[in-house]
C-alpha positions as CSV (number, residue, x, y, z in Angstrom):
1,M,-3.9,47.2,77.8
2,D,-3.6,50.0,78.6
3,L,-6.7,51.7,79.8
4,R,-6.1,55.1,78.7
5,Q,-5.8,54.5,74.7
6,G,-7.9,53.1,72.8
7,L,-7.3,50.1,70.7
8,E,-7.5,49.2,66.7
9,K,-10.6,48.5,65.7
10,P,-11.2,46.2,63.3
11,Q,-12.3,47.4,59.3
12,G,-14.9,46.6,57.8
13,G,-15.5,43.1,55.9
14,D,-17.8,39.9,55.0
15,G,-20.4,39.4,56.6
16,P,-20.4,36.7,59.8
17,L,-22.7,33.4,59.5
18,V,-25.4,32.2,61.4
19,G,-26.5,28.9,61.4
20,G,-23.8,28.0,58.5
21,V,-25.3,31.5,56.4
22,P,-23.9,34.4,55.5
23,V,-26.0,37.4,56.7
24,V,-26.7,40.0,54.3
25,T,-25.9,43.2,55.5
26,Q,-25.4,46.8,54.0
27,A,-21.8,47.0,53.0
28,G,-19.2,48.3,55.0
29,S,-21.8,48.1,58.1
30,L,-19.9,45.7,59.7
31,K,-16.4,44.9,61.1
32,Q,-14.5,42.3,59.6
33,T,-15.7,38.9,60.8
34,G,-14.3,35.7,59.2
35,A,-13.5,32.6,60.4
36,N,-9.7,33.2,60.1
37,D,-10.3,36.2,62.8
38,A,-13.0,35.7,64.8
39,F,-12.0,36.6,68.7
40,V,-14.8,34.5,69.5
41,K,-16.4,32.1,68.0
42,F,-19.1,29.3,68.7
43,S,-19.7,25.9,66.5
44,G,-22.3,23.8,66.5
45,I,-23.4,24.6,70.1
46,Q,-25.9,22.8,71.6
47,K,-27.3,22.9,75.3
48,T,-29.6,21.0,76.9
49,Y,-30.2,20.5,80.9
50,D,-33.2,17.4,80.9
51,G,-31.0,15.6,77.8
52,E,-34.3,16.0,76.5
53,T,-34.7,19.8,75.3
54,L,-32.4,22.0,74.1
55,V,-32.4,25.3,74.8
56,V,-29.9,25.9,72.4
57,K,-29.9,24.9,69.1
58,N,-26.7,24.3,66.7
59,L,-25.5,28.0,67.3
60,N,-23.0,29.4,65.1
61,L,-21.9,33.0,65.9
62,D,-18.4,34.5,65.0
63,I,-17.5,37.6,67.6
64,A,-15.0,40.3,66.2
65,R,-12.2,41.3,68.0
66,G,-13.3,45.0,69.8
67,E,-16.8,44.3,68.5
68,F,-19.9,45.3,70.9
69,L,-22.2,42.2,70.5
70,T,-25.4,42.0,71.8
71,M,-27.3,38.8,72.8
72,L,-31.5,40.1,72.4
73,G,-34.5,37.9,73.1
74,P,-37.4,37.4,75.6
75,S,-37.0,35.1,78.6
76,G,-35.8,31.4,78.4
77,S,-34.5,32.1,74.4
78,G,-31.0,31.5,75.0
79,K,-29.0,34.3,75.2
80,T,-28.0,34.2,79.2
81,T,-27.3,30.1,78.8
82,T,-24.8,31.2,75.4
83,L,-22.7,33.7,77.7
84,M,-22.8,31.5,80.7
85,M,-21.5,28.8,78.5
86,L,-18.7,31.9,77.3
87,A,-17.9,32.7,80.4
88,G,-17.4,29.1,82.0
89,F,-20.1,28.6,84.4
90,E,-22.4,25.8,81.6
91,V,-20.6,23.4,79.9
92,P,-21.9,23.2,75.9
93,T,-24.1,19.4,75.7
94,Q,-21.9,19.9,71.9
95,G,-19.9,22.1,70.0
96,S,-16.8,24.2,70.9
97,I,-16.5,27.4,71.7
98,L,-13.0,29.1,70.7
99,L,-11.6,32.5,72.2
100,G,-8.6,33.9,70.3
101,G,-8.5,31.0,68.3
102,R,-8.0,28.5,71.1
103,S,-10.2,26.4,72.5
104,I,-11.7,27.1,76.1
105,G,-13.8,23.6,76.5
106,G,-12.9,22.3,79.7
107,M,-11.1,25.7,81.1
108,P,-12.2,27.1,84.8
109,P,-14.1,30.7,84.6
110,H,-11.1,32.2,86.2
111,K,-8.3,30.8,84.2
112,R,-10.9,32.5,81.2
113,D,-9.3,36.2,81.2
114,I,-12.9,37.4,80.9
115,G,-14.4,40.4,82.7
116,M,-18.1,39.9,84.0
117,V,-20.7,41.9,85.0
118,F,-24.1,41.3,86.6
119,Q,-27.5,43.1,87.2
120,N,-26.6,42.5,91.2
121,Y,-23.4,44.2,91.1
122,A,-22.0,41.5,92.9
123,L,-20.0,44.0,95.1
124,F,-18.6,43.0,98.4
125,P,-20.6,45.2,100.5
126,H,-17.7,45.2,103.5
127,M,-14.7,46.7,101.1
128,T,-14.4,50.0,99.7
129,V,-14.6,50.9,96.1
130,E,-11.0,50.5,96.0
131,E,-11.0,47.8,97.9
132,N,-13.5,45.8,96.0
133,L,-11.2,47.0,92.3
134,A,-8.1,46.1,93.6
135,F,-9.6,42.2,94.6
136,P,-8.7,40.6,91.2
137,L,-5.3,42.1,91.1
138,K,-4.7,40.9,94.3
139,V,-5.7,37.3,92.7
140,R,-3.5,37.5,90.1
141,K,-0.8,38.5,92.4
142,L,0.8,41.6,90.6
143,G,2.2,44.3,92.5
144,K,1.1,47.0,95.0
145,P,2.5,49.7,92.8
146,E,1.6,48.1,89.7
147,M,-2.4,47.3,91.8
148,E,-2.2,51.0,93.0
149,V,-2.1,52.7,89.2
150,R,-3.9,50.2,87.9
151,V,-7.2,51.0,90.4
152,R,-6.6,54.8,89.8
153,R,-7.1,54.7,86.6
154,A,-10.2,52.4,86.5
155,L,-11.8,54.7,89.2
156,D,-11.1,57.7,87.2
157,M,-12.3,56.3,83.9
158,V,-15.9,55.8,85.8
159,R,-15.4,59.6,87.2
160,L,-15.5,57.7,90.8
161,G,-11.9,58.7,92.2
162,V,-13.5,60.6,95.4
163,Q,-16.0,57.9,95.8
164,S,-12.7,55.1,96.5
165,K,-12.6,55.5,100.3
166,R,-16.4,54.8,100.5
167,R,-18.6,51.2,100.5
168,P,-21.2,50.2,98.3
169,G,-24.3,50.5,100.7
170,Q,-23.3,54.1,100.7
171,L,-23.3,54.4,96.9
172,S,-26.0,54.3,94.2
173,G,-27.0,51.9,92.3
174,G,-25.6,54.0,89.2
175,Q,-22.6,54.4,91.3
176,Q,-22.2,50.8,92.6
177,Q,-23.0,49.7,89.0
178,R,-19.5,52.1,87.7
179,V,-17.9,50.1,90.4
180,A,-18.7,46.6,89.0
181,L,-17.7,47.9,85.5
182,A,-14.5,48.9,86.7
183,R,-13.9,46.1,88.5
184,A,-14.5,44.0,85.0
185,L,-12.2,46.2,83.3
186,V,-9.3,46.9,85.9
187,F,-7.6,43.5,85.4
188,E,-7.5,44.3,81.3
189,P,-9.1,41.4,80.6
190,K,-9.3,40.5,76.8
191,L,-13.3,40.2,76.6
192,V,-16.0,42.2,78.9
193,L,-19.7,39.9,79.2
194,M,-22.3,42.0,81.3
195,D,-25.8,40.0,81.8
196,E,-28.6,42.6,82.3
197,P,-26.0,44.5,84.1
198,L,-28.8,48.0,83.5
199,G,-31.7,45.8,84.8
200,A,-31.9,47.3,88.3
201,L,-31.8,51.2,87.4
202,D,-34.2,53.4,86.6
203,K,-35.1,54.7,83.4
204,Q,-32.9,57.8,83.7
205,L,-30.2,56.1,85.4
206,R,-30.3,53.1,82.9
207,E,-30.1,55.3,80.0
208,E,-26.9,57.5,81.7
209,M,-25.1,53.9,81.9
210,Q,-26.1,52.7,78.3
211,L,-24.0,55.6,76.8
212,E,-21.3,55.1,79.9
213,I,-20.4,51.9,78.7
214,K,-20.5,52.7,75.3
215,H,-17.9,55.3,75.2
216,I,-16.1,53.4,77.4
217,H,-15.5,50.5,74.9
218,D,-15.1,52.6,72.2
219,N,-12.0,54.6,74.0
220,L,-10.3,51.0,74.8
221,G,-11.4,48.6,71.9
222,I,-12.3,46.1,74.1
223,T,-14.2,43.0,73.0
224,V,-18.2,43.0,74.5
225,V,-20.7,40.6,74.7
226,Y,-24.1,42.3,76.2
227,V,-27.1,40.2,77.2
228,T,-30.3,42.2,77.3
229,H,-34.1,41.6,77.1
230,D,-34.7,45.3,76.0
231,Q,-34.4,46.1,72.8
232,G,-33.6,50.0,72.6
233,E,-30.9,49.4,74.9
234,A,-29.4,47.3,72.2
235,L,-30.1,49.2,69.5
236,T,-28.4,52.0,71.3
237,M,-25.2,50.2,72.7
238,S,-24.4,47.9,70.1
239,D,-22.2,47.6,66.7
240,R,-24.5,44.1,65.7
241,I,-27.6,42.0,67.0
242,A,-28.3,38.2,67.4
243,V,-31.8,38.6,68.6
244,F,-33.0,34.8,70.3
245,N,-35.9,33.3,70.6
246,D,-36.4,29.3,70.5
247,G,-32.7,29.0,71.0
248,V,-31.8,29.7,67.5
249,I,-30.5,33.3,66.3
250,Q,-33.6,34.7,64.4
251,Q,-31.5,37.3,62.8
252,L,-28.4,38.6,63.1
253,A,-27.2,42.1,62.0
254,T,-26.4,46.4,62.9
255,P,-29.2,47.8,64.7
256,A,-30.3,49.7,61.6
257,E,-30.3,46.7,59.2
258,L,-32.9,45.5,61.9
259,Y,-35.0,47.5,62.5
260,E,-35.6,48.6,58.8
261,R,-35.7,45.0,57.2
262,P,-36.6,42.8,59.7
263,Q,-36.3,39.1,58.2
264,N,-39.3,36.9,59.8
265,P,-42.1,38.1,62.0
266,F,-40.6,37.3,65.0
267,V,-37.8,40.2,64.7
268,A,-40.1,42.7,62.9
269,Q,-42.3,42.6,66.5
270,F,-39.4,41.9,68.6
271,I,-37.7,45.2,67.1
272,G,-39.4,48.1,67.9
273,E,-43.3,49.3,67.5
274,N,-45.0,47.0,64.8
275,N,-48.0,46.9,62.6
276,R,-48.6,43.5,61.2
277,L,-51.2,42.3,58.8
278,H,-52.2,39.0,57.3
279,G,-53.1,38.1,54.1
280,K,-52.1,35.9,50.9
281,V,-49.6,36.8,48.1
282,V,-51.6,37.1,44.7
283,A,-49.1,38.5,42.5
284,L,-45.0,39.0,41.9
285,N,-43.6,41.5,40.2
286,G,-39.6,41.1,41.1
287,S,-39.3,43.3,44.3
288,T,-42.3,43.6,44.9
289,C,-45.6,41.8,45.5
290,T,-49.1,41.9,45.6
291,V,-50.9,40.8,49.0
292,E,-54.7,40.1,49.3
293,I,-56.4,41.7,53.1
294,P,-60.0,39.4,53.3
295,G,-62.1,41.9,53.5
296,A,-60.4,45.3,52.8
297,G,-58.1,44.9,49.4
298,N,-55.5,44.5,47.8
299,V,-51.3,46.1,49.1
300,Q,-48.4,46.8,47.5
301,A,-45.7,45.4,49.5
302,L,-42.1,44.3,49.0
303,A,-41.0,41.0,49.0
304,V,-38.9,40.0,51.4
305,S,-39.4,36.1,52.3
306,V,-42.3,35.4,49.7
307,E,-41.8,33.5,46.8
308,I,-44.6,31.7,45.8
309,V,-48.3,33.2,45.2
310,G,-50.9,31.8,46.9
311,R,-48.9,31.7,49.8
312,P,-49.8,33.1,53.2
313,T,-47.9,36.2,54.3
314,V,-47.0,38.6,57.4
315,L,-47.1,42.1,56.4
316,S,-44.9,44.4,58.7
317,L,-45.2,48.1,58.6
318,R,-43.8,50.5,61.6
319,P,-46.1,52.3,62.9
320,E,-43.9,56.3,61.8
321,R,-44.0,55.3,58.3
322,V,-48.1,55.6,58.1
323,R,-49.5,58.7,57.3
324,L,-52.8,60.4,57.9
325,N,-55.0,61.5,55.3
326,P,-52.4,61.0,52.1
327,T,-52.8,63.2,48.6
328,P,-55.1,61.6,46.5
329,G,-52.6,59.3,43.7
330,S,-50.2,60.2,45.9
331,L,-49.1,56.4,47.8
332,P,-50.2,52.9,45.9
333,N,-52.0,52.1,49.4
334,V,-54.6,54.0,51.0
335,F,-57.1,52.6,53.3
336,S,-59.9,54.3,55.0
337,A,-59.4,54.1,59.5
338,R,-61.4,55.2,62.3
339,V,-59.2,56.7,65.2
340,A,-60.3,54.5,68.9
341,E,-58.3,56.0,71.0
342,V,-55.1,58.9,70.9
343,I,-52.6,59.3,73.5
344,Y,-49.7,61.8,74.2
345,L,-46.3,60.7,74.6
346,G,-44.5,64.3,74.7
347,D,-42.2,63.5,71.2
348,H,-44.4,61.9,69.4
349,V,-49.0,60.9,69.9
350,R,-49.8,57.5,69.3
351,V,-53.0,56.6,67.6
352,R,-55.0,53.7,67.5
353,M,-56.7,52.9,64.3
354,S,-59.2,51.0,62.9
355,V,-58.1,49.8,59.5
356,C,-58.0,46.4,57.5
357,G,-60.2,44.6,59.4
358,R,-57.8,45.0,62.6
359,D,-58.5,47.9,65.9
360,D,-54.7,47.8,67.1
361,F,-53.6,49.2,64.2
362,V,-50.8,51.6,65.3
363,V,-49.9,54.9,63.5
364,K,-47.4,57.2,65.7
365,L,-47.4,61.2,64.7
366,S,-44.4,63.3,65.2
367,N,-45.0,66.8,68.3
368,S,-42.2,68.5,66.0
369,E,-44.8,71.1,65.0
370,G,-47.3,70.8,67.6
371,V,-49.6,68.0,68.6
372,A,-52.2,66.1,66.3
373,H,-55.5,67.4,65.9
374,V,-56.4,63.7,66.0
375,E,-60.1,63.1,67.8
376,P,-61.1,59.8,68.9
377,G,-64.0,58.3,66.4
378,A,-63.1,60.7,63.5
379,A,-63.0,58.8,60.3
380,M,-60.5,59.5,57.7
381,T,-57.7,58.0,55.2
382,V,-54.0,56.3,56.4
383,G,-51.6,55.3,53.6
384,W,-48.2,53.9,52.8
385,R,-45.5,53.3,50.3
386,A,-45.0,49.7,48.6
387,E,-41.0,50.2,50.4
388,D,-42.1,50.1,53.8
389,C,-44.5,47.3,53.5
390,R,-42.6,44.6,54.4
391,A,-44.5,40.5,53.5
392,L,-42.6,37.9,54.8
393,D,-43.2,34.4,55.4
394,A,-45.8,33.3,58.1
395,S,-44.7,30.6,59.4
């Protein structure tokens, strides 16, 4: 792979399998990840450290060549363990991992041709920037002329050519992370793994590096597997996101699919802010349903994972989809509300309200036309469309 040239990206196709079940996605929204052309393939992977508790449970996951896939989840969800098994630093208790169609079971990390980027950079402090980049090339016994070309190319890629003679301690955190990224790419690996690489950076640097990493990925066409607990980071950078919890992928989809169409309460709550209303299904009508909220009345909602009348459900509603004081008759769901708190956040105003018996109901108001005049203690109505409210399986 020449770092100066982009590679042809895989085209859209059939969706992947999670636990043997096809994942439904928008047409054309995913790269091809069929079983025959998966670049990375986890099959029946389980991992336990104590012989009793499974940290990763029956993982089946295909990753396409050239894809940027993020493993997202809270601490202890199994995402980092999965990454370490792919890197070769952990061994699966059960199952197999294929890379480029070949099993990598028993293969040591340094023979897997995988680049790694860590949160703590892992740079050699006594070496200059260019010496850090040259190190993996020396290990691979490249000739000096080729080594110099690759180091210079990698430095130009991350815009650090003028810093080549400096040591890591003379660089900022963002510059050190660029060096770590360049070192992971300089030997032209098949695959790059990133484990919380931006966690030590401040907010502005982190956002800049997110875009920089994504641009490098797009330009080179490399395959990236990225681990983070930051959902905003995952939404910004990824082609697809695998949301982990309790050792299981809860949902695997594009960023837009995850945010707009979460399949269970965990995903709805973990990806972005979300209002949750608990109730019981009292009627089903095709793609929609009627849900009774105790003490508040009925809500019309999209029936996502509810199939039986009488079952409990959790309603998921994004704060930005709620309207204040809607025109009478314009929305199927309208309820009385009282403002508890107003927080100014620059581009939007966050309003906490009492709605349907909950005191933590949140509404986000855009600040595109100035600050909305909403005062604590004010009584008003709120409303939303049925298609913006998702009825999910409460279990």
